[in-house]
Structures are given as C-alpha cells and as structure tokens.
C-alpha positions as CSV (number, residue, x, y, z in Angstrom):
1,M,-13.1,-3.9,-7.8
2,A,-13.7,-6.2,-10.7
3,R,-11.8,-3.8,-13.0
4,T,-9.2,-2.8,-10.5
5,D,-5.6,-3.9,-10.9
6,L,-4.2,-2.4,-7.8
7,V,-5.7,-1.0,-4.5
8,I,-3.9,2.1,-3.2
9,E,-4.8,2.7,0.5
10,V,-3.7,5.9,2.2
11,V,-3.5,5.5,6.0
12,D,-2.2,7.7,8.8
13,A,1.4,6.8,9.7
14,R,0.8,7.7,13.3
15,L,-2.0,5.1,13.7
16,P,-1.9,3.0,10.5
17,E,-3.9,0.0,11.6
18,A,-6.7,2.2,13.1
19,S,-7.0,4.2,9.9
20,C,-7.2,1.1,7.7
21,N,-10.6,0.3,6.2
22,P,-11.5,-3.4,6.9
23,M,-14.0,-3.4,4.1
24,I,-11.3,-2.5,1.6
25,R,-9.1,-5.3,2.9
26,E,-12.0,-7.8,2.6
27,L,-12.8,-6.8,-0.9
28,R,-9.2,-6.8,-2.0
29,L,-8.6,-10.3,-0.6
30,Q,-11.8,-11.5,-2.2
31,R,-10.8,-10.2,-5.6
32,Q,-7.1,-11.1,-5.0
33,R,-5.8,-7.6,-5.7
34,P,-2.4,-6.3,-4.5
35,C,-2.3,-3.3,-2.3
36,L,0.0,-0.4,-2.0
37,K,-0.4,1.1,1.5
38,L,0.8,4.7,1.8
39,L,1.6,5.7,5.3
40,N,1.0,9.4,5.0
41,K,2.2,12.0,7.5
42,A,5.3,9.9,8.1
43,D,7.1,13.2,9.0
44,L,4.9,13.5,12.1
45,A,5.2,9.9,13.2
46,D,8.0,8.2,15.2
47,P,10.5,7.0,12.5
48,E,11.3,3.7,14.2
49,V,7.6,2.9,14.8
50,T,6.8,3.8,11.2
51,R,9.7,1.6,9.9
52,A,8.2,-1.3,12.0
53,W,4.8,-0.7,10.5
54,V,6.2,-0.7,7.0
55,E,8.0,-4.0,7.7
56,Y,4.8,-5.5,9.2
57,F,2.7,-4.5,6.1
58,N,5.4,-5.7,3.7
59,R,5.4,-9.2,5.3
60,Q,1.7,-9.5,4.3
61,S,1.0,-11.3,1.1
62,G,0.1,-8.9,-1.8
63,V,0.9,-5.8,0.2
64,R,3.6,-3.2,-0.4
65,A,3.9,-0.4,2.1
66,W,5.7,3.0,1.7
67,R,6.4,5.8,4.1
68,F,4.9,8.9,2.7
69,H,4.7,12.7,3.2
70,A,2.2,14.2,0.8
71,R,4.0,17.5,0.6
72,S,7.3,16.0,-0.4
73,P,7.9,15.6,-4.2
74,A,10.5,12.9,-3.4
75,T,8.0,10.6,-1.8
76,W,5.6,11.1,-4.7
77,R,8.3,9.9,-7.1
78,G,8.9,6.8,-4.9
79,C,5.2,6.0,-4.7
80,R,4.8,6.2,-8.4
81,T,7.6,3.8,-8.9
82,S,6.2,1.4,-6.3
83,A,2.7,1.6,-7.8
84,R,4.0,0.8,-11.3
85,A,5.9,-2.2,-10.0
86,S,2.9,-3.4,-8.0
87,R,0.6,-3.0,-11.0
88,R,3.0,-4.9,-13.3
89,T,3.0,-7.8,-10.8
90,A,-0.8,-7.7,-10.5
91,T,-1.2,-7.8,-14.3
92,T,1.2,-10.7,-14.7
93,T,-0.5,-12.6,-11.9
94,R,-4.0,-11.9,-13.3
95,S,-3.0,-13.1,-16.8
96,R,-1.6,-16.3,-15.3
97,C,-4.8,-16.9,-13.3
98,G,-7.1,-16.3,-16.2
C-alpha cells in the first residue's frame, strides 16, 4: 500500500458490511489512503437499504461510496469520475503531508 493513492473496494450491495475485508480497512487507515467503495449488484439489493449504506459509508472519513451494477455502462462512467476525484484529493493530501 505504500505506492497506492486510492483503495477501491468492491463489496456486495446486498450485504456490504459482511463483504468488507477488515484487513484492507486496517491497512488503508494505517497508510491514510482514501477508499472508493463500490456497492456491486445494487440492482439486486433493496434500493432504500442500499441508499442508507451509501450514506453510512460516505459519512466515514476518507470514504466515498457508489451504488454499482457491473453490467451497466452508466455506472462504470460514474465510478471512473468518482475514482478520479478521490485520487486527486488523495494526491493533494499526500503532497501536503509530505
């Protein structure tokens, strides 16, 4: 993770917390890296529950969450935009921190 600017974690939108890897979170926090959480299979999950999970993750420091459906080109475009924005923030933060 020393050379990583952004951690992208793909979790299942139906059970996002259960599909998170606690080791990734620990390493990410240790290295102070931002995270883009992609809640995949959002089309199969309850929309209201998924929206609540996205809000929950977005309230966490350094985390940006996105509902995602891997087979939809529109969600790919949105994820690329979000990843670019997160990476710019990470690069700016790292340059300020040394």
